[in-house]
N, C-alpha and C positions, 0 to 999 in steps of 0.2 A: 879342403874342406876347412874351415875358418873362416870365411871372407869376410860375418858377418859379424864376428865377433866384440863385444860390448857395445850391442846395439840393442834397439827396445824395439819390437813392433805390434801393433794394433793391425790383426784384419779381420774384417765382419765378413759374416754367410761364410764360418771358417770350417761347419761341418759339413756342407755342400763339396761337390766331385772342387771343382777349382779352390776352393778355400781350404781345404786341407792338404791343394796337394801344392798348393803356395805355405801352407803354415809347416806340413813339413819340411821341405825343404830350405827358408829361411829355418826355421830349427838347427836342421841339419848341418847351416854354414854358419852354428853359432850365435844366432840372434838370440833374444831373451822374447819367446814371442807372447801375447796376450790373442788369443784364439776368442772373438765374439761369435756372438750366435743368439738368436733367441731363444733354440731349443736347447734346455737346460742340460738333460741327458746328453743328448749327444754331445755339448763341448763339453760335459764333466768329462767323458767318454774319450775323448780327441787328446783333452790334456795330460788327462793319465796315460793314456799314448806312447804322447811324445817323452812324458818324463820330467824330469828338469830340464826347469830354465820353462814351459810352458805353463801359462793359465789361464781359467777359464773365466769370462768376463760375460753376465749376460747383456746381450743390446739388443733391441729394436731401434734400426738404426732410422724407421720414420720417427722416433721419436727423441727431442731437441734435450727434454728431461733425461733420458734416459742414456743420451749423449755423454753428458755430462757429469753423469755418476760413473760410467764407466771408466773418461779422461782422470776423476778425480780420484779415483781405485788406481790406477796407474799410477798417480805422484804419491798417493800413500804407501805405496811399496816402496818409495824411494827409487822411482827411474823416472825419469825423462823422454819421451816418445822421441826417436827417431823418423822413423818407417812407418804410414798409415800406407794403407790396403785395401782400399774401399773394394770390396768382391762381393758384396749383398748383391740379390738379383732373382729375379724372375721374369720368366717367359711369358707371351698368351698368345694363343693359336688362334684365329678368330678374322674372320672381313672387317671393314671398318665399318659398312653401313648395319652389320650385326652386332657391334661391340657393344655394351652398356656402357652410358659412361662412369657408372661406379668403378667397373673393370676397368675401364680405362687411367683412371684417374690413379687408382691401386699400385698399377703398375708404373706410369709415373713417380708415386709418391715414393716406393721402393730403390727401384734404378738410380732416378734422379733426385729425388732431395734428399734421398738415403746419401746420397754423394755428396751431396750440398753440404749436408751436417758435419760431414766425416772433416770437410774441408773448411769449415767455417769455425768449429769446434777443437776439432785435435788439434786442427792446422793454428789454431792460437798458440800451442800449447806443445808443435816440435819445437825441435832445438835448430837454430839457424847452422844450414848447409844441410838438412835434413833429407827426406824422401816423401814423395806419394804417389802412388800408382793406383790409376782406378781401372776398374775392370771395365773398359767397355763391348764393341762388338763389329764384326766385320758388318753384322745390321748397320750399324752405323755410318757407315761407309758406303754400303753396296745394300740398298732395301731388300727385300722380300714380300710381295702378297701375302697376305692374310698376316704381316706379323705388326702390324700398325703401332699400339702403343709401347711393342719396343723397342722396334725402329725407331720411332720419336723420342724415348726415353734417352737410346744410345746415342743416337747422334746428336743429342744435347749435353749426355756427358761429355764426347768426344769437345765437342767446343767451350765446358765452362773448364775442362781439363786446359784449354788454351789460356782463356781468361788467368786460372788462378796460375799458371806457371808465370805470367808477365806481373802479375802482382803479389810473388811469392819470390822473385826474382833478387829482390835487394837483400833476401834475408838467405842469401845460397841455397832456400829447397828446389831443388827440380819437383815439378811435377807433371806427369807421362802418363799416356794412356795404353793400355793391351787390348788390341782386338779381336780377338780368335775365331774362328770360323766356326765351323763345325767338329766341336768337341765330344768324343763319344762321353757321354756326362750322363747321370742321368733325370736331368730336366729334359733332354729326348726322348727317353723311355716312357715319356707318362701318356695318358690317353690321348692329349689333344697333338700327338706326335704321330699314331698309330696308323694312319692311312700315309703314310711320306714312305716311298721307294729306295728307300736306302741305296739301294745297289744302280739306281737308276744316278744316284745323286752324287754317289762316290766319282763314278763314271767324267762325269763335270770339274772335279776337283785334279786340278794337273799334274799333281803328285801321286793320285793313285789312291788318296786312303782320308779317313780322316782324323783328328788328331787326336791326342789325349793330357789327360790334366798338365802330365811332369813336363809337355814342352812350354804350356801356359807360365808355370812355376816359375821354368828356366828364363821365360821373357822378364818377369817380375822383378826375379833376381839380379838380371843384368843389369837395371833400372835402377835399381837400387843399393847395389855396391857400389863401389870405387871408380871400375871402369866408366862409369857413366854421366861422371859429375858436371863434364860441358851437354847433357843433352837434358832436355826437357820444352814442354809444350810442341808432344807429338806423339802422334797414333801409332805402334807399332804391332800391324798387320801382322800376326800366325793363322794363314790358312792355308798354307797348300800350294796358293800360285793364284785362287780366284779370282782375287780384286787384279790381279796382274792384266786382266782382261781374256779374248773369249779364243776359242781353239775351234777352226773347221773342222765338219765331223768329215769321218771319211768309209769309206765303207771296207775300207784293209783293215 
């Protein structure tokens, strides 16, 4: 406990499954956490649930002015950001030939442009020696059919992470990405994934189960805490072994 005492973190998409787990763990470890989301009711409820040291800030990550207002509010509170976690995102299950251009752009705007704006605007105000963690995806490393827009956006987030790591290194700011595999959150409970055979999917995971949000949060904690000061520009895959390779099926 207390590994992040004296730090000030801004987490986007904080009311989602991963964002909630990340915000909660950073707060538990002593960080002052600005939980941000476009949903005010859920955001205020989360900040109230976390208690002292947590504050909700409304933020549309796709909007430049919204980012500027959120960062200004942090500074008006007398705090200087030490930590940025770009977690806001969404998926779209659709074959490429069936995907509308507007839907493709919407996913890229949220997942990629939102991350870019966070790095661009909040990154200017991060303290030297601070940290950025972008939530990418296993799908940015190992694509899945039917998730073209999501795959493209997350592959770009992973690439953008490496560029930011190079550009911010002179300030001692580390920039890394966490790439979750299949994590049991509400995003996969949507109608888009209603036809997924989860039992069959789990059998393809070497560790034999789907992940849970706190396991992603623990990876984020490592990347924003002092133990990882020499880690930057990396994609940390949290997937139960899927990306390690394939295993030959047996009849036993």
